[in-house]
N, C-alpha and C positions, 0 to 999 in steps of 0.2 A: 408265487406269482402274483403280479399286480392285481389287487382286489382281493386277495385270500387273507382271511383273519388268521394271525399266528398266535398260537398259544404259548405261554411260558409259564413253567412251573414257579412255586413259591421260592425254591432255592435258586434258580436262575435270576428271578427279579431282585432277590435278595442281594445277590453278587454284583448285576449290574449296578444297583444303587450304591452298593459300597464302593464301587469302582466308577463312580460318575465323574469324579475329577480329574481322572487320568486323560491322556491323549485318546480320544474316541476311537481312531483308527487302531491303535494300539490295543486297547481294551476289547473292541470288537473281535480282532483277531485270535486273542487269548480265549474270549468267551466261545467261540466257534470251536477251538480245539478243545477247551476243558469240558464242555456239555455236547460236543459233538453234535453241533447245529449248523451244518452246510446250507440249511435252508433260511437262515437268518442273514438277509445281506446287511452291508452296512448302513444302507439306506433305511432298512427296518430297525436296526439297533438305534440309530440317530432319532427317527421318528418315535419309538417308545420313550427314549430320554425326554423327548420335547414333550409329549403327552404326559408324562409323569411330573414334568418340572424338575428334572434332575439335571440341573445345570452343572458345569465344569467349574465355574467360579472364575473362568479367565475372561477378561474384556477385549482381548486382541491387542491389547496398547502395552507399551512397556511402561512399567511402573518406576517410580524414582527409584534409583540404586540397583535395578535390574540389569543385568549386562547381557548384551546382545549375543545370540549364539554362535555367531562367526567372529566374536572378538579374538584379535591376535592371529586370526587364520589369514593365509594369503588366498587371494582370488586366483582360481586356475587360470593359467596363461591361455589366451584365445588370441591368436595374430589377427583375427578381423575386429575384434573390440578393442585390441591395443591399439590398433590405427587412430581410433577417435578418443582415446583416454587423455586426459590432461597431464601434460609433463610439468615436473616441478619448475614453478616460477613463470608458468605460462598463464596468460590470462584470456578471457573470452574475447571474439572478434569485437564485440560491440561494448567493449569497456568504455566507459565514460572517464577520462582523464581530467586532472585539475585544468581548468580553463576552458572546456569543453562548454560550447555555446549552443542553444536552442531557441527556437520562437514560440512562445507562448499562446494559448489559443485567442488572447486578448490582442496579439500582435507585438507584444514586447520582447526583447531579446533577453534571455535568461543566459547566465553564466555559472559555471561550478566554480565555487571559491573554497578555501581552506577554512571552513566554519562548520561547527558540530551541528549536525541537522537535529533539531530538537524534537522530532518525532519518532526518528529510527536511532539517533545516536551514532551515525555514521560520521565519518571526520570531514566529509565534503557534502555541500548543500547547493542547490540552485538559488540564486537570488536574482533580481532584475538588474540587468547590467548598467543601466542608465544611471539608478539610484546609488549603485556599488561605487562608480567612478565619480558621481557628483559628491558622496560623502568621503571619498578619499581626498577630495581637494578641498571640501567646505565644512566637513564635520557632518554629525547626524542631523536628518530632517527634524525639526521641531515638532513637538505634538500640536495638532490641528492644522498643520500646514501640509502641502503636496507639491510634489513636483510637475510643473506643467510643459509638455512638448511644445516649443515654440515654432516649429516648421511643419507641425502636424504629421511627420514621419515618426512613428513610434519606435522605428529600428535604428533611427540615428541616436546612438548612446553618447554621443559627446556631451561632455558636461556645459558646454557653451550653449547646447541647443535645449537646456532644461532650465526653467525659473521657477524658484520657490514662492509659491503664493498660498493665500489662505484657502483651505478646503471649502469654504462657503462661496467661494468664486466658480467654482465648477458647474453648478447649473446656470449661471449666466452665460458661461462660454459654450456648454455643450448639450445640457439637458434638453428635454422635450421642448421646453419654451426659451432654450438658449439662442446664441447666435451661430451655432454650428461652425465654431472656431477652426476645428480640424481641416474641414472642406472649403474654408473661404480662401479666396485669393492670396497669395502670399504678401501683397501690397496693402491688403486690407487687415491683415492679422495683427498688427502693432496698435492700429485704432481700434479694433475689437478689444482688444487686451486692457487697454488705457481705459476705455469707457467703462468696461466691467469693473475696474478697480475703484474709478470715481464712484459709481453706483453703488457699489459696496461699502465703500468708506463714507458716503452720504448716508446710506442706511443706518451705517453702524453708529453715526454721530445722533440721528434721530433716535437711535434706541436709548443711547446713553442719556440723552436730554429727557426722554420720558420716565427713565427711572429716577433720574434726580428729582423730577416733580412728583412721582408719586407718594 
């Protein structure tokens, strides 16, 4: 009964310790028959092993090279589960195929292309559609340069809507102290971009002049 101390003989303790690495339920059943101890429940048996530190040595995980117990065995047929099982060649309903598009949290269109994902090794990966199309037409974006959306609509991935600019121009166009280019009226956008380019060019010229005189 619960709360009642159970005594074990030295022979019983020695047998339990010697069989500690066996399956607990199997060893417990044999122990009850061998020593005629119906009063020792499986919970009692397990608690004793825990107190004594007699561990089975099993981690509960498959070790390298260990074969699953059901290897080569067919799963029993059940008509209810069979209806939901995948058939050969069947794909999940939410499979994302080559060319699938989605919108990123930053508002850019992303497209699934046939490029190896460097993080997962998968044969497809998502890339920014506007950059992908622009590079197909013009080649890779040079280091230090970025593509700027001309009409302010990031979902417009047409290469003609994106212009290659120096990354240093971005704060002048958008940042905290920029001119809010994306939200400016369409007729002012060309003027804002041209002004930012002139200011950047002038700054670069002054910088080179200081470097030469230093």
